[in-house]
C-alpha positions as CSV (number, residue, x, y, z in Angstrom):
1,M,-19.3,33.0,82.7
2,L,-19.0,35.6,85.6
3,A,-16.6,35.0,88.3
4,V,-18.5,35.6,91.5
5,E,-17.7,35.5,95.2
6,L,-20.9,34.2,97.5
7,H,-19.9,34.0,100.8
8,T,-17.9,36.8,102.6
9,H,-18.2,38.8,105.7
10,S,-17.8,42.2,106.7
11,A,-17.1,44.2,110.1
12,A,-20.9,43.6,110.8
13,S,-20.1,39.9,111.5
14,H,-19.3,39.3,115.0
15,D,-15.9,37.4,113.4
16,G,-15.5,39.6,110.9
17,R,-12.9,42.7,110.5
18,D,-13.3,44.7,107.6
19,P,-15.7,47.5,106.2
20,V,-17.5,46.9,103.3
21,D,-15.2,49.4,101.3
22,L,-12.2,47.2,101.6
23,L,-14.0,43.9,100.4
24,L,-15.2,45.6,97.3
25,A,-11.9,46.7,96.5
26,Q,-10.6,43.6,96.8
27,A,-13.2,42.1,94.8
28,R,-12.0,44.5,92.0
29,A,-8.7,44.0,92.4
30,V,-8.9,40.2,91.9
31,G,-11.1,40.3,89.1
32,L,-14.6,39.6,90.1
33,D,-17.5,40.5,88.4
34,A,-20.1,40.2,91.4
35,I,-19.5,39.5,95.4
36,A,-22.3,38.7,98.0
37,I,-21.7,39.7,101.8
38,T,-23.3,37.2,103.8
39,D,-22.8,38.7,107.2
40,H,-24.1,36.5,110.2
41,D,-27.6,37.5,111.0
42,H,-27.0,41.0,110.0
43,I,-28.0,42.4,106.3
44,D,-27.2,46.4,106.4
45,A,-23.6,45.7,105.1
46,S,-24.7,43.7,102.5
47,L,-27.5,46.3,101.4
48,E,-24.6,48.9,101.8
49,A,-22.6,47.0,99.3
50,V,-25.2,46.4,96.8
51,E,-25.5,50.3,96.4
52,K,-21.5,50.8,96.3
53,A,-20.7,47.9,94.0
54,P,-21.5,49.9,91.0
55,E,-18.6,52.4,92.1
56,Y,-16.2,49.2,91.8
57,G,-17.4,47.7,88.3
58,L,-19.2,45.1,90.2
59,I,-22.6,43.6,90.7
60,G,-23.9,43.5,94.3
61,I,-25.7,40.4,95.0
62,P,-27.9,40.9,98.6
63,G,-27.5,38.2,101.3
64,V,-27.2,36.8,104.6
65,E,-26.0,34.0,106.6
66,V,-28.7,32.8,109.0
67,S,-28.4,30.9,112.0
68,S,-31.3,28.7,111.9
69,A,-32.0,26.1,114.6
70,A,-30.4,23.3,112.5
71,G,-27.3,25.5,111.6
72,H,-25.9,28.2,108.9
73,V,-28.1,28.7,105.8
74,I,-27.2,31.3,103.2
75,A,-29.8,33.3,101.9
76,L,-29.2,35.2,98.2
77,G,-31.2,37.4,96.7
78,V,-32.9,38.8,100.1
79,S,-33.1,42.5,101.0
80,E,-35.1,41.9,104.7
81,L,-33.5,40.2,107.7
82,I,-34.3,36.3,108.2
83,P,-34.9,35.8,112.0
84,A,-32.1,33.5,113.7
85,G,-33.1,30.5,115.7
86,R,-36.1,29.3,113.7
87,S,-36.3,25.9,112.3
88,Y,-34.5,24.8,109.0
89,G,-37.7,24.5,107.2
90,E,-39.4,27.8,108.0
91,T,-35.9,29.3,107.4
92,V,-35.5,28.0,104.1
93,R,-39.6,28.7,103.6
94,R,-39.0,32.5,104.7
95,I,-36.2,32.6,102.3
96,R,-38.1,31.6,99.6
97,D,-41.1,33.5,100.4
98,L,-38.6,36.9,100.3
99,G,-37.7,35.9,96.4
100,G,-34.4,34.8,97.7
101,I,-32.5,31.0,97.1
102,V,-31.2,28.9,99.4
103,V,-27.2,27.9,99.7
104,I,-26.1,25.7,102.3
105,P,-22.6,26.8,103.4
106,H,-20.2,24.0,104.7
107,P,-23.1,21.4,105.2
108,F,-20.5,18.6,107.0
109,Q,-18.8,20.4,108.8
110,P,-20.6,20.7,112.1
111,S,-17.9,22.2,114.6
112,R,-18.9,25.7,111.8
113,S,-22.7,25.0,112.3
114,G,-22.9,22.9,109.0
115,V,-26.6,21.9,109.0
116,A,-26.0,18.0,107.7
117,P,-26.0,16.6,111.3
118,N,-29.4,18.0,112.1
119,I,-31.7,17.7,108.9
120,T,-32.3,14.7,107.0
121,R,-30.7,14.1,103.6
122,D,-34.0,15.0,101.6
123,E,-34.1,18.0,103.4
124,L,-30.6,18.9,102.7
125,A,-31.5,18.1,98.9
126,A,-34.1,20.3,98.8
127,A,-31.7,23.4,98.9
128,D,-31.2,25.5,95.8
129,A,-27.4,25.0,96.1
130,I,-24.8,23.5,97.8
131,E,-21.5,25.0,98.8
132,I,-19.2,22.2,97.8
133,Y,-15.9,24.3,98.4
134,N,-15.1,26.4,101.4
135,S,-11.7,27.7,101.4
136,R,-11.5,27.6,105.1
137,L,-10.8,24.0,105.1
138,L,-8.1,21.8,107.3
139,T,-7.9,18.5,105.7
140,G,-10.6,19.0,102.7
141,R,-12.8,16.0,103.9
142,A,-15.6,18.1,104.4
143,N,-15.9,19.8,101.2
144,R,-15.4,16.5,99.3
145,K,-18.5,14.9,101.2
146,A,-20.6,18.0,100.4
147,E,-19.2,17.6,96.3
148,T,-19.9,13.8,96.7
149,F,-23.6,14.7,97.9
150,A,-24.4,17.5,95.6
151,R,-23.2,15.0,92.6
152,D,-25.1,11.8,93.6
153,R,-28.5,14.2,94.0
154,S,-27.5,16.2,90.8
155,L,-27.7,19.7,92.6
156,P,-26.2,22.9,91.8
157,M,-23.1,23.6,93.6
158,T,-21.2,26.9,94.5
159,A,-18.0,27.5,96.3
160,G,-17.4,30.4,98.9
161,S,-14.1,32.1,100.3
162,D,-16.2,32.7,103.6
163,A,-13.6,35.2,103.9
164,H,-13.8,37.3,107.3
165,I,-10.9,39.5,106.2
166,S,-10.6,41.6,102.9
167,E,-7.4,40.1,101.7
168,M,-9.2,36.3,101.4
169,V,-12.2,37.7,99.2
170,G,-11.7,35.6,96.0
171,Q,-10.2,32.4,97.6
172,A,-13.2,31.0,96.0
173,V,-14.8,31.7,92.8
174,T,-17.9,30.4,91.4
175,Y,-18.4,30.9,87.7
176,I,-21.8,31.3,86.4
177,D,-23.1,31.1,83.1
178,A,-25.0,34.3,83.0
179,D,-25.4,37.4,81.2
180,R,-24.1,40.3,83.2
181,A,-26.9,42.8,81.9
182,D,-29.5,40.3,83.5
183,G,-27.9,41.6,87.1
184,V,-28.3,39.6,90.4
185,A,-31.6,38.4,89.1
186,G,-30.1,36.4,86.2
187,I,-27.1,35.1,88.9
188,L,-29.7,33.7,91.1
189,E,-31.4,31.7,88.3
190,A,-28.3,30.6,86.7
191,I,-27.1,29.1,90.1
192,A,-30.6,27.5,90.5
193,A,-30.4,26.1,87.4
194,G,-27.1,24.4,87.9
195,R,-25.3,26.6,85.4
196,T,-21.9,26.8,87.7
197,R,-18.4,25.6,88.1
198,V,-16.3,26.4,90.8
199,A,-12.5,27.1,91.8
200,G,-11.0,27.7,94.7
201,K,-7.6,27.2,97.0
202,R,-7.3,26.8,100.9
203,T,-7.2,30.2,103.1
204,P,-3.8,29.9,104.8
205,W,-3.9,28.2,108.2
206,R,-2.2,30.9,110.1
207,I,-5.0,33.0,108.6
208,S,-7.9,31.0,109.6
209,F,-6.6,30.7,113.0
210,R,-6.1,34.4,113.2
211,Q,-9.8,34.8,111.9
212,A,-11.2,32.6,114.7
213,A,-9.1,34.4,117.5
214,G,-10.4,37.4,116.2
215,G,-13.6,36.3,116.5
216,V,-13.6,34.8,120.0
217,K,-12.2,38.3,121.3
218,R,-15.0,40.3,119.5
219,R,-17.4,37.9,121.2
220,L,-16.0,38.5,124.4
221,L,-15.5,42.3,124.5
222,K,-19.8,42.2,123.4
223,R,-20.1,40.3,126.4
224,V,-18.8,42.9,128.6
225,G,-20.4,45.8,127.1
226,R,-16.8,47.3,125.2
C-alpha cells in the first residue's frame, strides 16, 4: 500500500503559504510515498513538484483544484490547466479528455465551494472518487455525509489534508493498493478502481483559522495590487 497525500496547496494558491520544496520535505518527513499539489486554478507549482519529487524519494502527482461553476473539483493526472468558471459537466469532460481523474473534495461543505448543493446526486456519483475525509473540519458532519454517499453508491473514496501550510501535509492520507513502480498511472488507476482506504486527523482549529485569515489577507493585497 502506498501512503499518498492527494489534496494540498502551495503559495501559488491565493490562500496557500509555502513553496513546493517545503511541502515535499514535509511529505518525506511524515513517510509519504506520493503527493499531489492541487492549487486553486494554478498548475505550475504542481508540475514543479512532479519534477522535484524524486529528489525527496516521492512520486509527484500533477493536479489542480478547479473552480467550476458548481464548486470545487480536483483534477488528478493532468498537466494542463482546466479553465475556471465552466459548468460542472464541462469541467469533468475536460479533465477526462486530458487523461485525468475526477475527485470531488468536501462535496457537502457549501461554505467551501462543495459541489453537492449545485449538482444532481447522479452527477456527483459520476465522479471517479469522492473525498470522504477532509482534515479541515469542525464537526465532521460533512465528512460523514460524504462517506455515506460514497458507500451507498459504491464509489471510490479518498482523503486529503487540504493543507495550506506545509506543517499540515499528511494530516489525511489515502492508502492506495498500487505498485510504486507503476508511478502516477498506477496510482490513478487504483484510485478509480476503489483500491483505497483512508485515515486522517483534524487540522487544529487554530491552524484552520490562521490559514483562512491568511487567505483573506492575501486576496485583499492582491486586489489593491500589492
